[in-house]
N, C-alpha and C positions, 0 to 999 in steps of 0.2 A: 649578354646572350650571344651576340655575334662572335665575341672573342672566345667564349667557351666552345662554340661549335668549331671555330677555326682550330683551336687547340686540340680538340678530339680528332679532327681529320689529320692534323700533323702527326699525332701519336700513331694513328693507324698507318700512315705512310711510312713512318720510321720503323714501325714494328714488322710490317708485312710486305712493303713494296720497295724496300731499298735494293734487293737483288736486281730489280728492273733497271736501276740507274747505273749498274756496273759498267755496261758497255756504252754509256752516254759519253760523247766526246768532252774533253776538258774545256774547250772554248765555250761549249754550251753551259757547262757548270759555272764557268767564270761569268758568263752573261747573267745567269740566274743570281749569282752573288752580287754583281754590280747593280742589278735592278732592285734587289732587296735593300742594299745599303744606300742607294740613291736618295731614298726618302729621309735618311738620317742627316744628310748634308743640307745645311741652311746657308745658301749663298747671300741672302739679303741681310742677315744679321751682322756680318763683318762690315758691310757697306753702311749699315745704319750706325754702328759704333764709330766708324770713321767720320761720318757726317756730323754726329753729335759730339765729337771730340772726347769720347769716353775712352781715353788712352789706356787706362788701367785694365778695363774689361777687354779691350782689343788685344792687348799683350797677352793676357791670360788665355784668350781664345786661340791665338796663334800658337802659343807654347803648347797647349793641349793638343791641337791638331797635328803639329809636326812631330811632337813626341810620340803620339799614337802611331803615326806612320813609321817611325824609326824603331821604337823599342817595344811596341805592342800596346794594346788597350789598357792593361792593368797599370803598368808603369806610366803610361801617358796620362791617365786620370790622376795618378799620384803627383806627377809634375804639374798638372793643371791646378790641383788643390794647393800645392806649395806656392805656386806663383800667385794665386789669388790671395793667400795669407800675406805674402810679402807686399803685394800691392795695397792691401787693406791697411797694413801697418804704415806704409809710406804715406798714404792719404791721410790717415788719422794723426800722424806726427806733424803734419804741416797744414792745419786748417787755416781758414781765413780769419782776419780780425778787421774791425772798422773803428775809426775815430768818429765820434758822434758830435753833432752840433745841434743847437736849438733853433727852431723856426720861430722867430721873434713874435711875441704875442700869443703863443700857444704853449701847450705842455708836451709838444712833440719833439723827439730827438731822432735824427736820421744821420746816415753816413754822409759826411761832408764831401766825400769823393763822388757821391752819386747824386745827391740833391743839392742844387745850387743855392736854394733858399736857406739851407742849414748853415749856421755860423758857430764856430767854436766860441766858448765862453772865455773871458779874460782870466788868465792865471789858472785855468782849470783844464785838465785833460780827462775826457770821458772816452773810454775805450771799451769796446764790446768784443768778446771772444766767442766765435761761432761754433763751439764744440764743447763736449765734456772735457774736464781737466783730469789728466791722468799721466802716468809716467812717460808715455810716448810723446806727449806734446807740451808738457809743462815747461821744458827748457825754451821752446819757441815762444810760449806765452810770456815768460820772463823777459826774453830778448825783445819782444815786441813792445812791452810796456816801457822798458828802459830806453829803447831806441826813440820812441815818441817823446819820452820825458826829456831826453837830452836836447831835442830840437827846440824846446820851449824854455827860454832863459828865465822868464818871470813866473815859472810854475810854482804854485803853493798848494795845489790840491789835485789828487788823482781819484777819479770815480771809476771803479771797475764794474761794468755792467755784466751781470751774470744771468741775464734772462734766458740765454740759450744753454746754460750749464745745468745739467740734471744730476751729474755725478762728479765727485771730487775724491781722489784717492790720497794716500799719505804723501806720496811724492809731490803732488800738487800743493798740499798744505805746506810742505817745506819750502816749495818755490814761492809761495805767498809770503812766508816769513822773510825769505831772501829779498823779495821785491821791496817790502817795507824797509828793511835795513839799507838796501842800496839807494832807495829814494832819500832816506834821511842823510846818508853820506853825500849824495849828490847835492842836496840843499846846503849842507855845511861846507862843501867844497866851493860853492858859489858865494856864500855869505854865512859867517859863523852864527849869526843870530836868526837865520831863516830855517824853516822846516817845511816839509811836504806831508800833509795829512792824507790818509788813504781811507776811502769809503767803498763799501760793497753795496750794490744796488740790484734788486730784482732777483735775488737768489731763489731757486726753487726749494721746495720743502726738504727733500732729502739732502741737498747740498747745504741748505741753511742750518740743519741740525749739526752737521759736521763742523761748519764754521763756528757755530756757537760753542760747541765743545772745545774746539781748538783755540779760538781767540778770545772767547767770552766777550764778543762784541757788544756795543751798546744798542739799545733800541729806544724808541720814543713814541709818544702819543700824538703830539702836535708840534708844529714848527715853533721854535723859540723856547721850548721847555728844556729843562735840564736833561742831559743824557742819562738814561737809566741802564746801568750795566747789568749783565747777567751773571748770576752766581748760583751754582748748583742747579742749573737748568731753569731758573726762574729769574725774572727781572727784579731789580731792587724795589720796584713799586709793588709787585706781588709779595715780596718778602716783608715790606713795610706793613702791608695789610695783615699778614700772618703775625708779625711781631706785635702789632697793636691789639689784635684779638687775644693774644696769649698773655697779656699783662694780668697779673694778679694784684688787685688793689692798687692799680696804677703803676706797678713796677715789675721788673723782671730780674730775678736773682741769678747768681752764677750757676747754681745747680739746675734751675729751671732752664737757663740758656743752654746748658749742656744737653739736657733731654731734648729740647726743641731742635738743636743743631744736628744731633744724631738722627732724629726723625726726618729732617729735611734731606740729609745726606743719603738716607736709605731710599727715599722716594724722589728721585731727581726727574720729575715729570712736570713740564711747564703747564700751568693752568690747573693742576690738580690740587685741591684743597687738602689741608692736613686735618685728619680726624683722629682724635685720641680715643682709645678704648676706655671703658669705665674704670678698669684697674689703673690705667695710665693717668686718668683724670684725678683719681684719689691720690696716687703717688705725686702728681703735680702739686696738689694742694698741700700735702704733707711736706714736700720739699720746700714749698714756699714758706710754710710756718717755721720749719727748721732754720731756714736762712734768715728770716726776720728775727727769730730768737737770737741767732748768732750775730745779728746786726752786721752782715757783710755789705760791701758797696753794691749797689744795683748796676745792671748792665744796660748801657745805652744802645741805640740802633747801630752805630758805627762799630762798637765793640762786638755786637752780635754778628755783623757782617764779617769782621775780621776772624772771629772764631769759626764761622762757617767756611771761610776760605781755608783756614788751617785744616779743618776736618776733611774737606774735599781735595786738598792739595792744589787749589787754584791760586794763581798769582795776581796781585793787584796790578792792573795795567798802569804804566807810567803816564803822567799827564801829557796830553798832546800826541801820544803814540798809540793810543787804542784805536782799533779799527771799528768804525761805526757801520751798522747794517741798516739799510733802508729798503722799503718795499719796491721802489722804482727810482729811476734816474731823476725824474722831476721832483720827487720828494727830497732827494739829497740836495738838489740845487736850491729849492725853496727854503729848506731849513737854514742854509747858510745866508740866503738873502734876507730872511726874517731876522736873524740874530746879528747881522752885520752892524757894526757901530756907525755912528754918524759920520766919523771921519774915514770910514772904510769904503772903498769903491764897490759898487754893486757888482755881482757876478755877471749880470746881464745889463748892458748899457740901457739907460732909460731914454725914451723918445716920446714926444707928445702923442704921436699916433700909434706907437707900439710900446706900451708900458712893460715894466719888468714882470715876468711871469709870476703868478701867485698860485698857491695851492688850489686845486679844484676840489669839488665835493668828493669825487671818487678817490682822490689822493688822500684826503683827510680821513675817509672811511677806512682805507687800507692801512694808514698810519696808526689808526686807533685799534687795529686788531692785534 
């Protein structure tokens, strides 16, 4: 209401009283302008930006201020917006990362440069990237991983902690491929028989979907179980359950396999069950009888997976080169600790008072989802 009343009075002054200001001295008009603009100047904000070391905001503030004085308000604001965009890209292209270590006897992993109690695991590099992965910072991400890997001569495993990553674009996915390739080459350069495995931990839902589509990474239910790879958006455990339910008289023929493969390829949704329509069920039974009459060889589960890969265009990951996806860092560590052979050194040194970390109930619950 106050603003409306002020606006009405200003309109009245501009419409009817401007002739009275004709003989007003220019110094007086200048004083009026200065008093009106004085409230727009905030002297405390630049000091606050200086004290808090917000250099990007301070530069944008200064550029906007001086550009407005020199070239006018319109171009000054344009310079300020452009400077802010450049500053944003500069900050986004060089985010921080941290090497994580385990606090012995717990399932906690912290930055080793910050927490003194955190210790790196033998032969393992756990690195956390504190930003989304996209074209502006994927090169720095790759450089950081390779730089830390080169420092560790006995490195056999790299765990990439993606808990702070909510978005991954195509450039970042290509960078991940290059990281896996360069780590393999690094291991072969040190010893022809060695390799470096890569695991992803704690990926968010949106990022996890892109990773599954790009890499078809493994998933698992409990530590020590066989890795269940993902095909057509479903884990092989889900596909095995669908395969078993689809058997007709204890077998699956080639024609039935073709129908099931096409249905799965059309509905690439994890966790969604396959429901055939009544006409498809009748066709399913008819196809089964035709195949049995023709006496063709039946299809096993491995052949079924191979045909599904051919239909979707997915490639079979090479042994030891697939990327495994874990719900969190502790799950990735415990998985390897559990399956480690008797002659293999544990990832976390055992100690009478500080035993090797084991999966907690919360970890097992997450790993079962």
